[in-house]
C-alpha positions as CSV (number, residue, x, y, z in Angstrom):
1,M,-1.0,-10.5,11.7
2,L,0.2,-12.1,8.2
3,F,3.4,-10.7,9.1
4,L,3.8,-12.0,12.8
5,L,2.7,-15.7,11.4
6,L,5.3,-15.3,8.3
7,L,7.9,-14.3,11.1
8,L,6.9,-16.8,13.4
9,L,7.3,-19.4,10.6
10,T,10.8,-18.3,9.6
11,T,12.2,-17.8,12.4
12,P,14.6,-20.3,13.4
13,N,13.6,-22.9,16.7
14,A,16.3,-23.7,19.0
15,S,14.7,-27.6,18.2
16,W,15.5,-27.8,14.6
17,P,19.3,-29.0,14.1
18,A,22.0,-26.6,13.4
19,S,22.6,-25.9,9.4
20,S,26.5,-27.2,11.1
21,E,25.4,-30.2,12.6
22,V,26.1,-33.5,10.7
23,R,23.0,-36.3,11.8
24,L,23.6,-39.9,10.4
25,S,21.1,-42.5,10.1
26,K,19.7,-45.4,8.6
27,G,16.0,-44.2,8.1
28,Q,13.4,-41.9,9.7
29,T,9.6,-41.2,9.1
30,V,9.8,-36.9,8.8
31,Y,6.7,-35.2,10.0
32,V,6.6,-32.0,7.4
33,P,3.9,-29.1,8.0
34,A,2.0,-28.0,5.1
35,Y,0.1,-25.0,4.5
36,S,-2.9,-24.9,1.6
37,N,-3.7,-21.8,2.9
38,V,-3.1,-19.0,5.5
39,F,-5.4,-16.9,6.7
40,T,-5.6,-12.8,6.5
41,G,-7.5,-9.7,8.1
42,P,-10.0,-9.6,10.9
43,R,-12.4,-12.0,8.8
44,K,-9.7,-14.5,8.3
45,L,-10.1,-15.0,4.9
46,P,-7.8,-17.8,3.6
47,F,-5.0,-17.0,1.1
48,Q,-4.3,-20.1,-1.0
49,L,-0.8,-21.3,-1.2
50,A,0.5,-23.6,-3.6
51,T,2.9,-26.7,-1.6
52,T,6.3,-27.9,-2.5
53,L,7.5,-30.9,-0.7
54,S,11.4,-31.0,-1.0
55,I,13.4,-34.1,-0.5
56,R,17.1,-33.6,-0.6
57,N,20.0,-36.1,-0.1
58,T,22.9,-34.5,1.5
59,D,25.0,-37.4,1.4
60,L,28.0,-37.2,-0.9
61,S,28.5,-41.0,-1.9
62,A,25.2,-42.8,-0.9
63,S,21.8,-43.4,-2.2
64,F,18.8,-44.1,-0.1
65,Q,15.5,-45.3,-0.9
66,I,12.3,-43.4,-0.1
67,T,9.5,-45.8,0.7
68,A,6.4,-43.2,1.5
69,I,5.5,-39.8,0.6
70,D,1.6,-39.3,2.1
71,Y,-0.4,-36.4,2.4
72,Y,-2.6,-35.3,5.3
73,D,-5.4,-32.9,5.8
74,T,-5.8,-30.9,9.1
75,G,-8.0,-33.9,10.6
76,G,-5.4,-35.8,10.3
77,K,-7.2,-37.9,7.1
78,L,-5.1,-39.4,4.6
79,V,-5.5,-37.4,1.6
80,R,-3.0,-38.9,-1.0
81,R,0.0,-41.5,-1.4
82,Y,2.4,-40.2,-3.9
83,L,4.6,-43.2,-4.1
84,E,3.7,-46.3,-6.0
85,K,6.6,-48.0,-5.2
86,P,9.7,-46.8,-3.8
87,Q,11.9,-44.3,-5.0
88,I,16.0,-44.0,-5.2
89,L,17.3,-40.9,-4.5
90,G,21.1,-41.2,-5.0
91,P,24.2,-39.0,-4.0
92,L,22.9,-34.8,-3.8
93,A,19.9,-35.5,-6.0
94,S,16.6,-34.0,-5.2
95,S,13.0,-35.3,-5.4
96,F,10.0,-32.9,-5.4
97,V,5.8,-33.2,-4.8
98,H,3.7,-30.4,-6.0
99,I,0.6,-29.1,-4.7
100,E,-1.5,-26.2,-7.1
101,E,-2.5,-23.4,-5.2
102,K,-6.1,-24.6,-6.0
103,D,-6.2,-27.4,-4.4
104,T,-7.4,-27.0,-0.9
105,S,-7.9,-30.7,0.2
106,G,-5.4,-30.3,3.1
107,G,-6.3,-27.1,4.7
108,F,-4.4,-25.2,7.0
109,G,-3.1,-27.8,9.4
110,A,-2.2,-30.3,6.5
111,N,1.2,-32.5,6.7
112,F,3.2,-34.8,4.8
113,I,4.7,-37.9,6.4
114,V,7.8,-39.0,4.5
115,K,9.9,-42.2,5.3
116,W,12.8,-43.0,4.1
117,N,16.0,-45.8,4.7
118,S,19.2,-47.0,3.5
119,D,21.3,-49.9,4.2
120,R,24.1,-48.1,5.9
121,M,24.2,-45.0,8.1
122,I,24.3,-41.6,5.6
123,N,23.7,-38.0,6.2
124,S,20.2,-37.0,7.2
125,P,18.1,-35.6,4.1
126,I,16.4,-32.3,4.5
127,V,12.7,-32.7,4.3
128,E,11.0,-29.2,3.9
129,C,8.4,-27.6,2.2
130,V,8.1,-24.2,0.4
131,M,4.8,-22.5,0.6
132,I,4.3,-19.7,-2.2
133,G,1.3,-17.4,-3.2
134,A,0.1,-14.5,-5.3
135,T,-3.1,-12.7,-5.2
136,G,-4.5,-9.1,-5.6
137,G,-0.3,-7.7,-5.9
138,Q,0.0,-9.4,-2.5
139,G,2.2,-12.2,-2.4
140,I,4.3,-14.8,0.2
141,S,6.4,-17.4,0.4
142,F,7.7,-19.3,3.6
143,V,9.6,-22.8,4.2
144,S,8.7,-25.2,6.6
145,P,11.0,-27.7,7.9
146,G,10.4,-31.2,8.3
147,Q,11.2,-32.9,12.0
148,E,12.0,-36.8,12.3
149,I,9.5,-38.5,14.4
150,K,10.6,-42.2,14.2
151,E,14.4,-43.6,13.7
């Protein structure tokens, strides 16, 4: 069952942008699924995961401003805001937020909402979560891509 979940989460979906597609924008709101845990075995035991949100500027010459990084739990309740003030991300630069494996505040259906903007059209950033966990000799890792929900 865990293998099936991993296969589904790591198999490209036709609605995700192709890697060769260049998407230009002046700003977006991006929804990023995050998993504090996944369930294993017939008793649905939680397998705790560390989560790293990654925001990567794919533009070669332009900066943009990250205006919000908000973390929500399974019920849609705001758990934590990660930015006190806007953050500038330079050309080809990256930023991240890390949530420890022991932090279960988000639950299985947690997510990030990331907002960014630019004063001109630029390559849209890559926004994704990397989840990883290991226990009892078993390890798991997968990536969850962000999806634009508002231009």
